N, C-alpha and C positions, 0 to 999 in steps of 0.2 A: 349694710354698716360693716366696717373692716377694723381689725385690730390696729390701735395706735401704735403698736410696736413694730409689728412685721407685716401689716397690710393683708394679712389673711381674712377671708370673708367669715364673718361671725355666724353661728348658729343662734337661734331665737333664744335659747337658754344663755348663750355667751352675752349676748347683746343686751339682755336684761339684767346682768349682774350688778348689783350696787355695792358702794362702801357703806357699812353698816353704821358708821357715825356720820358721814357728810351727805350720804344718800345720792352721791354722784356716780353716775354710770361708769363703770371701769373700762369698758370696750377693749378687754384683753381676750384673746382666744385662749383655748386650755392649755396650749404649749407654753405661752407667755406667761399665763397665770400661774402654772406651777412653780415658777421662780419667787412668787411673792405672796402665795396663797397662806403661809404660816405666819405672815406678819400683818396682813390686810383682813380686817373682819368684813365679812361680806353677807349680804342679803340675796339668796338665790330663788328664782322661780323654778324649782325642780320640777314641776308639772311640765315645763316647756323642754324638757331633756328628750332626745332622740333616743331610739334604742340603742345606738352604738355608745352614746354619752353615758346612757344608764350603765350598760355592761361595763365599761372602764371604770366609772365610779365605785360599782359594785365591788369589782375585783381590787380596787386599791383601798377598799375599806371604808370609804367616804361617807357610804350610807348605812353603816352598821346601826347608830343610832336611831335613825329613821326605821330601819327593818326590825330593830327591836321594838320599837314603839307600835309599829304595825301589827306586830305578832302579838303583843299585849292586848291591844286594842281590838283586834279581830278574832283572836282565838283565846281570849281569856287565859292567857299564859303568863301569869305574874311568877310562879315558882320557877327556879332556875332549871330543874329537870324538865319542865313543860318547854319553857323557852328554847333549850337546846334540841329538843326533838322537832321543833317546827323550824328551826334555824336551817336543819339539813333537808327539809321536806321541799321537793320541787314544786308542789302544788303551792305552798306558801310564798315561795319565791316568784313563782309566775303572777299571782294574784298581786303580789306587791309590785312587781314590774309593770303590770297592766295599770294600776293606779297611778304610778309616778311617770311613764312613758307617754309623750305626746303622740296622739293618733295623726298620722299622717296620711294625707289623701293624695293620691296621684290622679 
């Protein structure tokens, strides 16, 4: 599957992104999607992210809500001071990443 805008090859994560209202596949690569992501509501299959896609999304802050929810569910950290302590914990990050990133077998 290729991006309808620039013809780049889509990852599994990009190829399964849908419009949240019409449920139609967007078929946009991450570069082209950046231009429209604030105006198009989407449904993403985040479990299909590659490690690189995960790292980029995490660095941009796109996964902040997901990470906060993961921390609160797995570490029983609903209080702000508890949440912040896990936010900086590399073990919590790795556990979250392991849950979110697609396992790729070579």
